[in-house]
C-alpha positions as CSV (number, residue, x, y, z in Angstrom):
1,M,1.9,3.0,-15.2
2,R,-0.9,2.2,-12.8
3,L,0.2,-0.2,-10.1
4,I,-0.4,-1.5,-6.6
5,L,2.3,-2.3,-4.1
6,M,1.2,-5.0,-1.6
7,G,2.8,-6.7,1.3
8,P,2.5,-7.0,5.1
9,P,3.2,-4.1,7.4
10,G,6.9,-3.5,7.6
11,A,7.8,-5.2,4.3
12,G,9.3,-2.0,2.9
13,K,6.4,-0.8,0.8
14,G,6.8,2.8,1.7
15,T,10.5,2.8,1.0
16,Q,10.1,1.0,-2.3
17,A,7.1,3.1,-3.3
18,K,9.3,6.2,-3.5
19,F,11.9,4.6,-5.7
20,V,9.3,2.9,-8.0
21,A,7.1,6.0,-8.4
22,E,10.2,8.2,-9.2
23,H,11.3,5.5,-11.7
24,F,8.0,5.6,-13.6
25,G,7.3,9.3,-13.1
26,V,4.0,8.8,-11.1
27,P,2.9,9.8,-7.7
28,A,3.2,7.3,-4.8
29,I,-0.2,7.3,-3.0
30,S,0.0,5.9,0.5
31,T,-3.2,5.5,2.5
32,G,-1.0,5.7,5.6
33,D,0.2,9.1,4.6
34,I,-3.3,10.2,3.7
35,F,-4.6,9.0,7.1
36,R,-1.8,10.7,9.0
37,A,-2.3,13.9,7.1
38,N,-6.0,14.0,7.9
39,V,-5.4,13.1,11.6
40,S,-2.8,15.8,12.0
41,Q,-5.1,18.4,10.4
42,G,-8.0,17.2,12.5
43,T,-10.4,16.7,9.5
44,P,-13.7,14.9,10.1
45,L,-12.2,12.0,8.1
46,G,-9.0,12.1,10.2
47,V,-10.9,12.1,13.5
48,E,-12.8,9.0,12.4
49,A,-9.7,7.3,11.0
50,K,-7.8,7.9,14.2
51,K,-10.1,5.8,16.3
52,Y,-9.3,2.7,14.2
53,M,-5.6,3.5,13.7
54,D,-5.1,3.8,17.5
55,A,-6.6,0.3,18.0
56,G,-4.5,-1.2,15.2
57,E,-7.6,-1.8,13.1
58,Y,-8.1,-0.8,9.5
59,V,-10.0,2.4,8.7
60,P,-13.5,1.6,7.3
61,D,-13.8,1.2,3.5
62,E,-16.2,4.2,3.0
63,V,-13.6,6.6,4.6
64,T,-10.7,5.1,2.7
65,N,-12.4,4.8,-0.6
66,Q,-13.3,8.4,-0.7
67,M,-9.8,9.6,0.2
68,V,-8.3,7.3,-2.6
69,R,-10.9,8.3,-5.2
70,N,-10.2,12.0,-4.5
71,R,-6.5,11.4,-4.7
72,I,-6.3,9.5,-8.0
73,A,-8.5,12.2,-9.6
74,E,-5.8,14.8,-9.0
75,D,-3.9,16.1,-12.0
76,D,-0.5,14.5,-11.1
77,A,-2.1,11.1,-11.1
78,Q,-3.4,11.4,-14.7
79,P,-0.3,9.7,-16.3
80,G,-0.5,6.9,-13.6
81,F,0.0,6.2,-9.9
82,L,1.4,3.7,-7.4
83,L,-1.0,2.7,-4.6
84,D,0.6,1.7,-1.3
85,G,-1.8,0.3,1.3
86,Y,-4.8,0.1,-1.0
87,P,-6.8,-2.0,-1.7
88,R,-7.0,-4.0,1.5
89,T,-10.3,-5.8,1.1
90,L,-12.3,-7.5,-1.7
91,A,-14.8,-4.6,-1.6
92,Q,-11.9,-2.1,-2.1
93,V,-10.7,-4.2,-5.1
94,E,-14.2,-3.7,-6.7
95,E,-14.2,0.0,-5.7
96,L,-10.7,0.5,-7.2
97,D,-11.8,-1.3,-10.4
98,S,-14.6,1.2,-10.7
99,M,-12.4,4.2,-10.0
100,I,-9.9,3.1,-12.7
101,V,-12.6,2.4,-15.3
102,D,-14.1,5.9,-14.6
103,T,-10.7,7.3,-15.7
104,G,-10.7,5.2,-18.9
105,H,-7.5,3.2,-17.9
106,Q,-6.6,-0.2,-16.5
107,L,-4.4,-1.5,-13.8
108,D,-0.9,-2.5,-15.1
109,A,0.6,-4.6,-12.3
110,V,0.5,-5.6,-8.7
111,V,3.9,-6.0,-6.9
112,A,3.6,-8.3,-3.8
113,I,6.5,-7.9,-1.5
114,T,7.1,-11.1,0.7
115,A,9.1,-11.2,3.9
116,D,9.5,-13.2,7.2
117,Q,6.9,-12.1,9.8
118,D,9.2,-12.1,12.8
119,E,11.7,-10.0,10.8
120,L,8.9,-7.6,10.0
121,V,7.9,-7.2,13.6
122,A,11.5,-6.4,14.6
123,R,11.8,-3.8,11.7
124,L,8.6,-2.1,12.8
125,L,9.6,-2.0,16.5
126,A,12.9,-0.4,15.4
127,R,11.1,2.1,13.2
128,A,8.7,3.0,16.1
129,Q,11.7,3.9,18.3
130,T,13.5,6.0,15.7
131,E,10.4,7.7,14.4
132,G,8.6,8.1,17.7
133,R,5.4,6.3,16.5
134,A,3.5,5.7,19.7
135,D,0.9,3.6,17.8
136,D,3.5,1.0,16.9
137,T,3.6,-1.3,20.0
138,E,4.4,-5.0,19.5
139,E,0.8,-5.9,20.3
140,V,-0.6,-3.5,17.6
141,I,2.0,-4.6,15.1
142,R,1.2,-8.3,15.5
143,R,-2.5,-7.4,15.3
144,R,-1.9,-5.6,11.9
145,Q,0.0,-8.7,10.7
146,E,-3.0,-10.9,11.6
147,I,-5.4,-8.6,9.8
148,Y,-3.2,-8.5,6.8
149,L,-3.1,-12.3,6.6
150,A,-6.8,-12.7,7.1
151,E,-8.1,-9.8,4.9
152,T,-5.5,-8.6,2.5
153,E,-3.4,-11.6,1.4
154,P,-6.5,-13.2,-0.4
155,L,-6.5,-10.1,-2.7
156,I,-3.2,-11.3,-4.2
157,S,-5.2,-14.3,-5.4
158,V,-7.7,-12.1,-7.2
159,Y,-4.9,-10.2,-8.9
160,K,-3.0,-13.5,-9.8
161,E,-6.1,-14.7,-11.6
162,R,-5.9,-11.5,-13.7
163,G,-2.2,-12.2,-14.4
164,L,-1.0,-8.9,-12.8
165,V,1.0,-10.2,-9.7
166,H,4.8,-10.0,-9.5
167,E,6.0,-11.5,-6.2
168,I,9.2,-9.9,-5.0
169,D,11.4,-11.2,-2.1
170,G,11.5,-8.2,0.3
171,M,14.4,-9.5,2.4
172,G,17.9,-8.1,2.0
173,E,19.3,-4.7,1.2
174,V,16.9,-2.0,0.0
175,E,18.8,-1.6,-3.3
176,D,18.5,-5.3,-4.0
177,V,14.7,-5.3,-3.5
178,T,14.4,-2.2,-5.7
179,K,16.4,-3.9,-8.4
180,R,14.1,-7.0,-8.3
181,I,11.0,-4.7,-8.6
182,F,12.4,-2.8,-11.5
183,E,13.3,-6.0,-13.4
184,A,9.8,-7.3,-13.0
185,L,8.1,-4.0,-13.9
186,D,10.3,-3.1,-16.8
187,D,8.9,-6.2,-18.5
188,V,5.3,-5.0,-17.9
189,E,6.2,-1.5,-19.2
190,Q,7.6,-3.0,-22.5
191,S,4.6,-5.2,-23.1
């Protein structure tokens, strides 16, 4: 199973990615985790990425693409993967298409989690307090939401044209959202 998990910041992608990846026996690959790991290790890519992350902006494609290409080439991703936070731009869609073709596979599904924007801001502010994320101020969170709407949401249309999108209501209990995702993806796996 090769799939993408999409949705605005705070929609629960990271939480759901863990359950979905475990269910299908594939690694969950989060660009956020990759960025944070590079930043904490002080790698050249991490230093570059940090400048953008601190401003609430997306990390440039060339940095992100290289990190993702390297990650999906690792052994544990051979049977499949779940991408969380990638692609975010039309250029990244094309780059991902190229990466997957290079492995001789195809993308199986795109899960688009939907949720109320004000609820998402409240979730992220609460998470920032409990996890001590200094970069998650209300201003930065709202800026990420604006960028998502302008740059990332149009990608869902591209994947809809390919018949890959499963829109999932992200509101409610975590278990209920997980169940909705499994129901949609189990149909994909059987086809």
